CHARMM-style PDB file with segment names, atoms N, HN, CA, C and O in Angstrom:
ATOM      1  N   MET     1       0.798  -1.207   0.106  1.00  0.00      PROA
ATOM      2  CA  MET     1       0.034  -0.187   0.038  1.00  0.00      PROA
ATOM      3  C   MET     1       0.811   1.167   0.024  1.00  0.00      PROA
ATOM      4  O   MET     1       1.785   1.287   0.768  1.00  0.00      PROA
ATOM      5  N   ASP     2       0.431   2.171  -0.775  1.00  0.00      PROA
ATOM      6  HN  ASP     2      -0.359   2.073  -1.380  1.00  0.00      PROA
ATOM      7  CA  ASP     2       1.547   3.283  -0.810  1.00  0.00      PROA
ATOM      8  C   ASP     2       1.068   4.445   0.305  1.00  0.00      PROA
ATOM      9  O   ASP     2       0.102   4.268   1.046  1.00  0.00      PROA
ATOM     10  N   ASP     3       1.726   5.417   0.310  1.00  0.00      PROA
ATOM     11  HN  ASP     3       2.512   5.561  -0.292  1.00  0.00      PROA
ATOM     12  CA  ASP     3       1.490   6.386   1.614  1.00  0.00      PROA
ATOM     13  C   ASP     3       0.159   6.847   1.614  1.00  0.00      PROA
ATOM     14  O   ASP     3      -0.481   6.958   2.660  1.00  0.00      PROA
ATOM     15  N   GLU     4      -0.322   7.139   0.441  1.00  0.00      PROA
ATOM     16  HN  GLU     4       0.197   7.049  -0.409  1.00  0.00      PROA
ATOM     17  CA  GLU     4      -1.779   7.937   0.410  1.00  0.00      PROA
ATOM     18  C   GLU     4      -2.746   7.002   0.778  1.00  0.00      PROA
ATOM     19  O   GLU     4      -3.690   7.375   1.475  1.00  0.00      PROA
ATOM     20  N   GLU     5      -2.642   5.714   0.373  1.00  0.00      PROA
ATOM     21  HN  GLU     5      -1.875   5.411  -0.194  1.00  0.00      PROA
ATOM     22  CA  GLU     5      -3.580   4.672   0.637  1.00  0.00      PROA
ATOM     23  C   GLU     5      -3.667   4.261   2.189  1.00  0.00      PROA
ATOM     24  O   GLU     5      -4.692   3.944   2.794  1.00  0.00      PROA
ATOM     25  N   TRP     6      -2.273   4.343   2.728  1.00  0.00      PROA
ATOM     26  HN  TRP     6      -1.441   4.600   2.237  1.00  0.00      PROA
ATOM     27  CA  TRP     6      -2.360   4.067   4.031  1.00  0.00      PROA
ATOM     28  C   TRP     6      -2.919   5.139   4.932  1.00  0.00      PROA
ATOM     29  O   TRP     6      -3.547   4.896   5.963  1.00  0.00      PROA
ATOM     30  N   ARG     7      -2.627   6.426   4.436  1.00  0.00      PROA
ATOM     31  HN  ARG     7      -2.117   6.622   3.598  1.00  0.00      PROA
ATOM     32  CA  ARG     7      -3.379   7.493   5.167  1.00  0.00      PROA
ATOM     33  C   ARG     7      -4.795   7.428   5.171  1.00  0.00      PROA
ATOM     34  O   ARG     7      -5.461   7.476   6.205  1.00  0.00      PROA
ATOM     35  N   ALA     8      -5.310   7.306   3.916  1.00  0.00      PROA
ATOM     36  HN  ALA     8      -4.769   7.267   3.076  1.00  0.00      PROA
ATOM     37  CA  ALA     8      -6.680   7.047   3.782  1.00  0.00      PROA
ATOM     38  C   ALA     8      -7.337   5.868   4.582  1.00  0.00      PROA
ATOM     39  O   ALA     8      -8.453   5.987   5.088  1.00  0.00      PROA
ATOM     40  N   ALA     9      -6.638   4.800   4.663  1.00  0.00      PROA
ATOM     41  HN  ALA     9      -5.732   4.703   4.252  1.00  0.00      PROA
ATOM     42  CA  ALA     9      -7.054   3.648   5.384  1.00  0.00      PROA
ATOM     43  C   ALA     9      -7.095   3.996   7.020  1.00  0.00      PROA
ATOM     44  O   ALA     9      -8.042   3.760   7.769  1.00  0.00      PROA
ATOM     45  N   THR    10      -5.979   4.542   7.335  1.00  0.00      PROA
ATOM     46  HN  THR    10      -5.209   4.734   6.726  1.00  0.00      PROA
ATOM     47  CA  THR    10      -5.978   5.070   8.750  1.00  0.00      PROA
ATOM     48  C   THR    10      -7.088   5.925   9.185  1.00  0.00      PROA
ATOM     49  O   THR    10      -7.712   5.710  10.224  1.00  0.00      PROA
ATOM     50  N   ILE    11      -7.337   6.930   8.357  1.00  0.00      PROA
ATOM     51  HN  ILE    11      -6.830   7.105   7.513  1.00  0.00      PROA
ATOM     52  CA  ILE    11      -8.493   7.768   8.556  1.00  0.00      PROA
ATOM     53  C   ILE    11      -9.792   7.216   8.574  1.00  0.00      PROA
ATOM     54  O   ILE    11     -10.629   7.495   9.432  1.00  0.00      PROA
ATOM     55  N   ALA    12      -9.976   6.394   7.587  1.00  0.00      PROA
ATOM     56  HN  ALA    12      -9.296   6.167   6.890  1.00  0.00      PROA
ATOM     57  CA  ALA    12     -11.238   5.600   7.549  1.00  0.00      PROA
ATOM     58  C   ALA    12     -11.432   4.652   8.687  1.00  0.00      PROA
ATOM     59  O   ALA    12     -12.579   4.390   9.048  1.00  0.00      PROA
ATOM     60  N   GLY    13     -10.444   4.143   9.251  1.00  0.00      PROA
ATOM     61  HN  GLY    13      -9.513   4.357   8.958  1.00  0.00      PROA
ATOM     62  CA  GLY    13     -10.523   3.266  10.419  1.00  0.00      PROA
ATOM     63  C   GLY    13     -10.798   4.064  11.613  1.00  0.00      PROA
ATOM     64  O   GLY    13     -11.064   3.498  12.673  1.00  0.00      PROA
ATOM     65  N   GLY    14     -10.751   5.387  11.516  1.00  0.00      PROA
ATOM     66  HN  GLY    14     -10.535   5.847  10.655  1.00  0.00      PROA
ATOM     67  CA  GLY    14     -11.166   6.169  12.652  1.00  0.00      PROA
ATOM     68  C   GLY    14     -10.088   6.995  13.402  1.00  0.00      PROA
ATOM     69  O   GLY    14     -10.375   7.665  14.393  1.00  0.00      PROA
ATOM     70  N   GLY    15      -8.818   6.918  12.881  1.00  0.00      PROA
ATOM     71  HN  GLY    15      -8.585   6.373  12.076  1.00  0.00      PROA
ATOM     72  CA  GLY    15      -7.825   7.808  13.276  1.00  0.00      PROA
ATOM     73  C   GLY    15      -8.044   9.050  12.867  1.00  0.00      PROA
ATOM     74  O   GLY    15      -8.746   9.275  11.881  1.00  0.00      PROA
ATOM     75  N   PRO    16      -7.331  10.231  13.746  1.00  0.00      PROA
ATOM     76  CA  PRO    16      -7.508  11.276  13.415  1.00  0.00      PROA
ATOM     77  C   PRO    16      -6.561  11.816  12.225  1.00  0.00      PROA
ATOM     78  O   PRO    16      -5.412  11.375  12.253  1.00  0.00      PROA
ATOM     79  N   ALA    17      -6.866  12.656  11.248  1.00  0.00      PROA
ATOM     80  HN  ALA    17      -7.799  13.014  11.225  1.00  0.00      PROA
ATOM     81  CA  ALA    17      -6.158  13.096  10.090  1.00  0.00      PROA
ATOM     82  C   ALA    17      -4.833  13.654  10.706  1.00  0.00      PROA
ATOM     83  O   ALA    17      -3.823  13.237  10.139  1.00  0.00      PROA
ATOM     84  N   ALA    18      -4.644  14.452  11.679  1.00  0.00      PROA
ATOM     85  HN  ALA    18      -5.465  14.790  12.140  1.00  0.00      PROA
ATOM     86  CA  ALA    18      -3.356  14.864  12.158  1.00  0.00      PROA
ATOM     87  C   ALA    18      -2.422  13.659  12.702  1.00  0.00      PROA
ATOM     88  O   ALA    18      -1.203  13.699  12.531  1.00  0.00      PROA
ATOM     89  N   ALA    19      -2.968  12.741  13.269  1.00  0.00      PROA
ATOM     90  HN  ALA    19      -3.958  12.708  13.407  1.00  0.00      PROA
ATOM     91  CA  ALA    19      -2.153  11.635  13.604  1.00  0.00      PROA
ATOM     92  C   ALA    19      -1.612  10.814  12.481  1.00  0.00      PROA
ATOM     93  O   ALA    19      -0.481  10.331  12.421  1.00  0.00      PROA
ATOM     94  N   ALA    20      -2.625  10.714  11.547  1.00  0.00      PROA
ATOM     95  HN  ALA    20      -3.544  11.106  11.596  1.00  0.00      PROA
ATOM     96  CA  ALA    20      -2.152   9.886  10.405  1.00  0.00      PROA
ATOM     97  C   ALA    20      -1.154  10.642   9.786  1.00  0.00      PROA
ATOM     98  O   ALA    20      -0.151   9.987   9.502  1.00  0.00      PROA
ATOM     99  N   ASP    21      -1.129  11.931   9.467  1.00  0.00      PROA
ATOM    100  HN  ASP    21      -1.944  12.463   9.698  1.00  0.00      PROA
ATOM    101  CA  ASP    21      -0.143  12.755   8.921  1.00  0.00      PROA
ATOM    102  C   ASP    21       1.109  12.759   9.847  1.00  0.00      PROA
ATOM    103  O   ASP    21       2.144  12.797   9.182  1.00  0.00      PROA
ATOM    104  N   PHE    22       1.280  12.734  10.995  1.00  0.00      PROA
ATOM    105  HN  PHE    22       0.439  12.703  11.535  1.00  0.00      PROA
ATOM    106  CA  PHE    22       2.357  12.770  11.666  1.00  0.00      PROA
ATOM    107  C   PHE    22       2.989  11.371  11.621  1.00  0.00      PROA
ATOM    108  O   PHE    22       4.204  11.299  11.436  1.00  0.00      PROA
ATOM    109  N   THR    23       2.297  10.308  11.767  1.00  0.00      PROA
ATOM    110  HN  THR    23       1.310  10.366  11.917  1.00  0.00      PROA
ATOM    111  CA  THR    23       2.707   8.975  11.722  1.00  0.00      PROA
ATOM    112  C   THR    23       3.480   8.796  10.281  1.00  0.00      PROA
ATOM    113  O   THR    23       4.619   8.340  10.187  1.00  0.00      PROA
ATOM    114  N   LEU    24       2.802   9.161   9.353  1.00  0.00      PROA
ATOM    115  HN  LEU    24       1.877   9.532   9.430  1.00  0.00      PROA
ATOM    116  CA  LEU    24       3.197   9.121   7.779  1.00  0.00      PROA
ATOM    117  C   LEU    24       4.573   9.914   7.781  1.00  0.00      PROA
ATOM    118  O   LEU    24       5.540   9.377   7.240  1.00  0.00      PROA
ATOM    119  N   GLY    25       4.691  11.016   8.294  1.00  0.00      PROA
ATOM    120  HN  GLY    25       3.906  11.452   8.734  1.00  0.00      PROA
ATOM    121  CA  GLY    25       5.853  11.740   8.201  1.00  0.00      PROA
ATOM    122  C   GLY    25       7.133  11.156   9.009  1.00  0.00      PROA
ATOM    123  O   GLY    25       8.290  11.404   8.669  1.00  0.00      PROA
ATOM    124  N   MET    26       6.792  10.368  10.096  1.00  0.00      PROA
ATOM    125  HN  MET    26       5.853  10.167  10.373  1.00  0.00      PROA
ATOM    126  CA  MET    26       7.947   9.421  10.763  1.00  0.00      PROA
ATOM    127  C   MET    26       8.243   8.285   9.951  1.00  0.00      PROA
ATOM    128  O   MET    26       9.401   7.868   9.991  1.00  0.00      PROA
ATOM    129  N   TYR    27       7.305   7.632   9.129  1.00  0.00      PROA
ATOM    130  HN  TYR    27       6.364   7.971   9.097  1.00  0.00      PROA
ATOM    131  CA  TYR    27       7.526   6.648   8.192  1.00  0.00      PROA
ATOM    132  C   TYR    27       8.277   7.108   7.045  1.00  0.00      PROA
ATOM    133  O   TYR    27       9.113   6.317   6.609  1.00  0.00      PROA
ATOM    134  N   ARG    28       8.146   8.277   6.441  1.00  0.00      PROA
ATOM    135  HN  ARG    28       7.467   8.919   6.795  1.00  0.00      PROA
ATOM    136  CA  ARG    28       8.967   8.804   5.341  1.00  0.00      PROA
ATOM    137  C   ARG    28      10.191   9.204   5.938  1.00  0.00      PROA
ATOM    138  O   ARG    28      11.247   9.132   5.309  1.00  0.00      PROA
ATOM    139  N   ALA    29      10.132   9.589   7.015  1.00  0.00      PROA
ATOM    140  HN  ALA    29       9.274   9.647   7.525  1.00  0.00      PROA
ATOM    141  CA  ALA    29      11.723   9.927   7.528  1.00  0.00      PROA
ATOM    142  C   ALA    29      12.529   8.821   7.528  1.00  0.00      PROA
ATOM    143  O   ALA    29      13.657   8.797   7.036  1.00  0.00      PROA
ATOM    144  N   ALA    30      11.895   7.761   8.151  1.00  0.00      PROA
ATOM    145  HN  ALA    30      10.979   7.780   8.551  1.00  0.00      PROA
ATOM    146  CA  ALA    30      12.744   6.390   8.475  1.00  0.00      PROA
ATOM    147  C   ALA    30      13.078   5.815   7.111  1.00  0.00      PROA
ATOM    148  O   ALA    30      14.134   5.189   7.019  1.00  0.00      PROA
ATOM    149  N   ARG    31      12.320   5.947   6.059  1.00  0.00      PROA
ATOM    150  HN  ARG    31      11.462   6.455   6.134  1.00  0.00      PROA
ATOM    151  CA  ARG    31      12.704   5.365   4.687  1.00  0.00      PROA
ATOM    152  C   ARG    31      13.945   6.082   4.156  1.00  0.00      PROA
ATOM    153  O   ARG    31      14.807   5.507   3.491  1.00  0.00      PROA
ATOM    154  N   ARG    32      13.984   7.469   4.517  1.00  0.00      PROA
ATOM    155  HN  ARG    32      13.285   7.936   5.057  1.00  0.00      PROA
ATOM    156  CA  ARG    32      14.985   8.232   4.127  1.00  0.00      PROA
ATOM    157  C   ARG    32      16.385   7.962   4.956  1.00  0.00      PROA
ATOM    158  O   ARG    32      17.463   8.442   4.606  1.00  0.00      PROA
ATOM    159  N   GLY    33      16.223   7.230   5.958  1.00  0.00      PROA
ATOM    160  HN  GLY    33      15.347   6.840   6.242  1.00  0.00      PROA
ATOM    161  CA  GLY    33      17.428   6.941   6.876  1.00  0.00      PROA
ATOM    162  C   GLY    33      17.629   8.067   7.839  1.00  0.00      PROA
ATOM    163  O   GLY    33      18.735   8.230   8.353  1.00  0.00      PROA
ATOM    164  N   GLU    34      16.510   8.940   8.140  1.00  0.00      PROA
ATOM    165  HN  GLU    34      15.611   8.808   7.722  1.00  0.00      PROA
ATOM    166  CA  GLU    34      16.819  10.054   9.023  1.00  0.00      PROA
ATOM    167  C   GLU    34      17.079   9.662  10.658  1.00  0.00      PROA
ATOM    168  O   GLU    34      17.617  10.420  11.467  1.00  0.00      PROA
ATOM    169  N   PHE    35      16.645   8.503  10.906  1.00  0.00      PROA
ATOM    170  HN  PHE    35      16.209   7.888  10.249  1.00  0.00      PROA
ATOM    171  CA  PHE    35      16.826   7.829  12.429  1.00  0.00      PROA
ATOM    172  C   PHE    35      17.985   6.909  12.557  1.00  0.00      PROA
ATOM    173  O   PHE    35      18.216   6.319  13.612  1.00  0.00      PROA
ATOM    174  N   ALA    36      18.849   6.759  11.300  1.00  0.00      PROA
ATOM    175  HN  ALA    36      18.661   7.238  10.443  1.00  0.00      PROA
ATOM    176  CA  ALA    36      19.864   5.784  11.246  1.00  0.00      PROA
ATOM    177  C   ALA    36      21.233   6.314  12.253  1.00  0.00      PROA
ATOM    178  O   ALA    36      22.027   5.546  12.795  1.00  0.00      PROA
ATOM    179  N   VAL    37      21.258   7.718  12.326  1.00  0.00      PROA
ATOM    180  HN  VAL    37      20.613   8.342  11.885  1.00  0.00      PROA
ATOM    181  CA  VAL    37      22.273   8.177  13.038  1.00  0.00      PROA
ATOM    182  C   VAL    37      21.890   9.238  14.126  1.00  0.00      PROA
ATOM    183  O   VAL    37      21.104  10.162  13.918  1.00  0.00      PROA
ATOM    184  N   THR    38      22.556   8.990  15.349  1.00  0.00      PROA
ATOM    185  HN  THR    38      23.195   8.239  15.518  1.00  0.00      PROA
ATOM    186  CA  THR    38      22.365  10.118  16.398  1.00  0.00      PROA
ATOM    187  C   THR    38      23.312  11.175  16.259  1.00  0.00      PROA
ATOM    188  O   THR    38      24.496  10.896  16.071  1.00  0.00      PROA
ATOM    189  N   ASP    39      22.936  12.322  16.329  1.00  0.00      PROA
ATOM    190  HN  ASP    39      21.975  12.549  16.482  1.00  0.00      PROA
ATOM    191  CA  ASP    39      23.953  13.410  16.295  1.00  0.00      PROA
ATOM    192  C   ASP    39      24.689  13.390  17.540  1.00  0.00      PROA
ATOM    193  O   ASP    39      24.070  13.329  18.602  1.00  0.00      PROA
ATOM    194  N   PRO    40      26.147  13.443  17.506  1.00  0.00      PROA
ATOM    195  CA  PRO    40      26.855  13.402  18.964  1.00  0.00      PROA
ATOM    196  C   PRO    40      26.520  14.709  19.720  1.00  0.00      PROA
ATOM    197  O   PRO    40      26.798  14.733  20.919  1.00  0.00      PROA
ATOM    198  N   THR    41      25.962  15.784  19.162  1.00  0.00      PROA
ATOM    199  HN  THR    41      25.736  15.765  18.188  1.00  0.00      PROA
ATOM    200  CA  THR    41      25.693  17.165  19.799  1.00  0.00      PROA
ATOM    201  C   THR    41      24.688  16.616  20.926  1.00  0.00      PROA
ATOM    202  O   THR    41      24.887  17.056  22.058  1.00  0.00      PROA
ATOM    203  N   LEU    42      23.830  15.878  20.784  1.00  0.00      PROA
ATOM    204  HN  LEU    42      23.669  15.521  19.864  1.00  0.00      PROA
ATOM    205  CA  LEU    42      22.551  15.592  21.729  1.00  0.00      PROA
ATOM    206  C   LEU    42      23.335  14.954  23.096  1.00  0.00      PROA
ATOM    207  O   LEU    42      23.033  15.379  24.212  1.00  0.00      PROA
ATOM    208  N   GLU    43      24.409  13.855  22.911  1.00  0.00      PROA
ATOM    209  HN  GLU    43      24.654  13.510  22.005  1.00  0.00      PROA
ATOM    210  CA  GLU    43      25.052  13.411  24.135  1.00  0.00      PROA
ATOM    211  C   GLU    43      25.679  14.461  24.726  1.00  0.00      PROA
ATOM    212  O   GLU    43      25.776  14.374  25.950  1.00  0.00      PROA
ATOM    213  N   THR    44      26.133  15.431  24.206  1.00  0.00      PROA
ATOM    214  HN  THR    44      26.054  15.502  23.212  1.00  0.00      PROA
ATOM    215  CA  THR    44      27.018  16.431  24.928  1.00  0.00      PROA
ATOM    216  C   THR    44      26.009  17.210  25.715  1.00  0.00      PROA
ATOM    217  O   THR    44      26.203  17.518  26.891  1.00  0.00      PROA
ATOM    218  N   LEU    45      24.831  17.551  24.986  1.00  0.00      PROA
ATOM    219  HN  LEU    45      24.674  17.301  24.031  1.00  0.00      PROA
ATOM    220  CA  LEU    45      23.881  18.497  25.828  1.00  0.00      PROA
ATOM    221  C   LEU    45      23.205  17.707  26.915  1.00  0.00      PROA
ATOM    222  O   LEU    45      22.874  18.314  27.934  1.00  0.00      PROA
ATOM    223  N   ILE    46      22.952  16.349  26.805  1.00  0.00      PROA
ATOM    224  HN  ILE    46      23.221  15.856  25.977  1.00  0.00      PROA
ATOM    225  CA  ILE    46      22.284  15.851  27.980  1.00  0.00      PROA
ATOM    226  C   ILE    46      23.060  14.904  28.752  1.00  0.00      PROA
ATOM    227  O   ILE    46      22.509  14.120  29.525  1.00  0.00      PROA
ATOM    228  N   GLY    47      24.206  14.936  28.594  1.00  0.00      PROA
ATOM    229  HN  GLY    47      24.653  15.573  27.966  1.00  0.00      PROA
ATOM    230  CA  GLY    47      25.290  14.305  29.562  1.00  0.00      PROA
ATOM    231  C   GLY    47      25.328  12.691  29.525  1.00  0.00      PROA
ATOM    232  O   GLY    47      26.011  12.057  30.329  1.00  0.00      PROA
ATOM    233  N   HSD    48      24.526  12.068  28.514  1.00  0.00      PROA
ATOM    234  HN  HSD    48      23.970  12.583  27.861  1.00  0.00      PROA
ATOM    235  CA  HSD    48      24.753  10.673  28.377  1.00  0.00      PROA
ATOM    236  C   HSD    48      24.213  10.178  26.984  1.00  0.00      PROA
ATOM    237  O   HSD    48      23.511  10.890  26.265  1.00  0.00      PROA
ATOM    238  N   ARG    49      24.577   8.975  26.684  1.00  0.00      PROA
ATOM    239  HN  ARG    49      25.147   8.397  27.268  1.00  0.00      PROA
ATOM    240  CA  ARG    49      24.116   8.507  25.303  1.00  0.00      PROA
ATOM    241  C   ARG    49      22.807   8.467  25.106  1.00  0.00      PROA
ATOM    242  O   ARG    49      22.182   7.838  25.961  1.00  0.00      PROA
ATOM    243  N   PRO    50      22.077   9.039  24.074  1.00  0.00      PROA
ATOM    244  CA  PRO    50      20.812   9.136  23.697  1.00  0.00      PROA
ATOM    245  C   PRO    50      20.243   7.706  23.459  1.00  0.00      PROA
ATOM    246  O   PRO    50      21.000   6.908  22.906  1.00  0.00      PROA
ATOM    247  N   THR    51      19.005   7.294  23.811  1.00  0.00      PROA
ATOM    248  HN  THR    51      18.391   7.942  24.260  1.00  0.00      PROA
ATOM    249  CA  THR    51      18.433   6.272  23.224  1.00  0.00      PROA
ATOM    250  C   THR    51      17.910   6.246  21.804  1.00  0.00      PROA
ATOM    251  O   THR    51      17.170   7.154  21.426  1.00  0.00      PROA
ATOM    252  N   SER    52      18.245   5.279  21.015  1.00  0.00      PROA
ATOM    253  HN  SER    52      18.846   4.541  21.322  1.00  0.00      PROA
ATOM    254  CA  SER    52      17.869   5.288  19.772  1.00  0.00      PROA
ATOM    255  C   SER    52      16.155   5.202  19.457  1.00  0.00      PROA
ATOM    256  O   SER    52      15.381   4.689  20.265  1.00  0.00      PROA
ATOM    257  N   ALA    53      15.761   5.736  18.273  1.00  0.00      PROA
ATOM    258  HN  ALA    53      16.391   6.153  17.617  1.00  0.00      PROA
ATOM    259  CA  ALA    53      14.527   5.537  17.904  1.00  0.00      PROA
ATOM    260  C   ALA    53      14.105   4.023  17.972  1.00  0.00      PROA
ATOM    261  O   ALA    53      13.109   3.653  18.594  1.00  0.00      PROA
ATOM    262  N   ARG    54      14.899   3.221  17.317  1.00  0.00      PROA
ATOM    263  HN  ARG    54      15.708   3.522  16.811  1.00  0.00      PROA
ATOM    264  CA  ARG    54      14.566   1.744  17.321  1.00  0.00      PROA
ATOM    265  C   ARG    54      14.372   1.143  18.628  1.00  0.00      PROA
ATOM    266  O   ARG    54      13.434   0.380  18.860  1.00  0.00      PROA
ATOM    267  N   SER    55      15.319   1.503  19.557  1.00  0.00      PROA
ATOM    268  HN  SER    55      16.081   2.123  19.369  1.00  0.00      PROA
ATOM    269  CA  SER    55      15.167   1.040  20.932  1.00  0.00      PROA
ATOM    270  C   SER    55      13.731   1.440  21.510  1.00  0.00      PROA
ATOM    271  O   SER    55      13.050   0.557  22.031  1.00  0.00      PROA
ATOM    272  N   VAL    56      13.317   2.587  21.440  1.00  0.00      PROA
ATOM    273  HN  VAL    56      13.871   3.305  21.017  1.00  0.00      PROA
ATOM    274  CA  VAL    56      12.266   3.164  21.980  1.00  0.00      PROA
ATOM    275  C   VAL    56      10.931   2.484  21.413  1.00  0.00      PROA
ATOM    276  O   VAL    56       9.963   2.314  22.156  1.00  0.00      PROA
ATOM    277  N   LEU    57      10.918   2.088  20.020  1.00  0.00      PROA
ATOM    278  HN  LEU    57      11.704   2.226  19.416  1.00  0.00      PROA
ATOM    279  CA  LEU    57       9.891   1.647  19.403  1.00  0.00      PROA
ATOM    280  C   LEU    57       9.827   0.135  19.783  1.00  0.00      PROA
ATOM    281  O   LEU    57       8.730  -0.357  20.049  1.00  0.00      PROA
ATOM    282  N   THR    58      10.926  -0.596  19.816  1.00  0.00      PROA
ATOM    283  HN  THR    58      11.817  -0.197  19.600  1.00  0.00      PROA
ATOM    284  CA  THR    58      11.156  -2.049  20.294  1.00  0.00      PROA
ATOM    285  C   THR    58      10.552  -2.054  21.947  1.00  0.00      PROA
ATOM    286  O   THR    58       9.985  -3.079  22.327  1.00  0.00      PROA
ATOM    287  N   ALA    59      10.656  -1.199  22.644  1.00  0.00      PROA
ATOM    288  HN  ALA    59      11.117  -0.367  22.335  1.00  0.00      PROA
ATOM    289  CA  ALA    59      10.293  -1.214  23.833  1.00  0.00      PROA
ATOM    290  C   ALA    59       8.610  -1.213  23.940  1.00  0.00      PROA
ATOM    291  O   ALA    59       7.891  -1.957  24.607  1.00  0.00      PROA
ATOM    292  N   ILE    60       8.262  -0.146  23.071  1.00  0.00      PROA
ATOM    293  HN  ILE    60       8.846   0.458  22.529  1.00  0.00      PROA
ATOM    294  CA  ILE    60       6.840   0.055  23.169  1.00  0.00      PROA
ATOM    295  C   ILE    60       6.087  -1.145  22.574  1.00  0.00      PROA
ATOM    296  O   ILE    60       5.038  -1.599  23.032  1.00  0.00      PROA
ATOM    297  N   ALA    61       6.758  -1.609  21.482  1.00  0.00      PROA
ATOM    298  HN  ALA    61       7.610  -1.240  21.110  1.00  0.00      PROA
ATOM    299  CA  ALA    61       6.202  -2.982  20.914  1.00  0.00      PROA
ATOM    300  C   ALA    61       6.011  -4.024  21.916  1.00  0.00      PROA
ATOM    301  O   ALA    61       4.908  -4.568  21.947  1.00  0.00      PROA
ATOM    302  N   ALA    62       6.865  -4.367  22.698  1.00  0.00      PROA
ATOM    303  HN  ALA    62       7.761  -3.925  22.673  1.00  0.00      PROA
ATOM    304  CA  ALA    62       7.209  -5.254  23.665  1.00  0.00      PROA
ATOM    305  C   ALA    62       6.115  -5.312  24.753  1.00  0.00      PROA
ATOM    306  O   ALA    62       5.771  -6.346  25.325  1.00  0.00      PROA
ATOM    307  N   GLN    63       5.593  -4.045  24.976  1.00  0.00      PROA
ATOM    308  HN  GLN    63       5.872  -3.204  24.511  1.00  0.00      PROA
ATOM    309  CA  GLN    63       4.613  -3.774  25.984  1.00  0.00      PROA
ATOM    310  C   GLN    63       3.176  -3.900  25.584  1.00  0.00      PROA
ATOM    311  O   GLN    63       2.242  -3.920  26.386  1.00  0.00      PROA
ATOM    312  N   ALA    64       3.056  -3.994  24.102  1.00  0.00      PROA
ATOM    313  HN  ALA    64       3.815  -3.978  23.451  1.00  0.00      PROA
ATOM    314  CA  ALA    64       1.604  -4.231  23.370  1.00  0.00      PROA
ATOM    315  C   ALA    64       1.200  -5.762  23.597  1.00  0.00      PROA
ATOM    316  OT1 ALA    64       0.142  -6.195  23.140  1.00  0.00      PROA
TER     317      ALA     64
END
């Protein structure tokens, strides 16, 4: 299913359009590899190694 079909199906299933657009934006960013690298500046700012998006999503999926 392409992006627009997914968006339409999500909305038809009762999801808010804004949530569908946000989630679709995350999927598109992931396909472009935008989550593949963590900028080292963040570690400097927060004082510890940041958690990867993959780790966060894996933890959320494990709770479901």
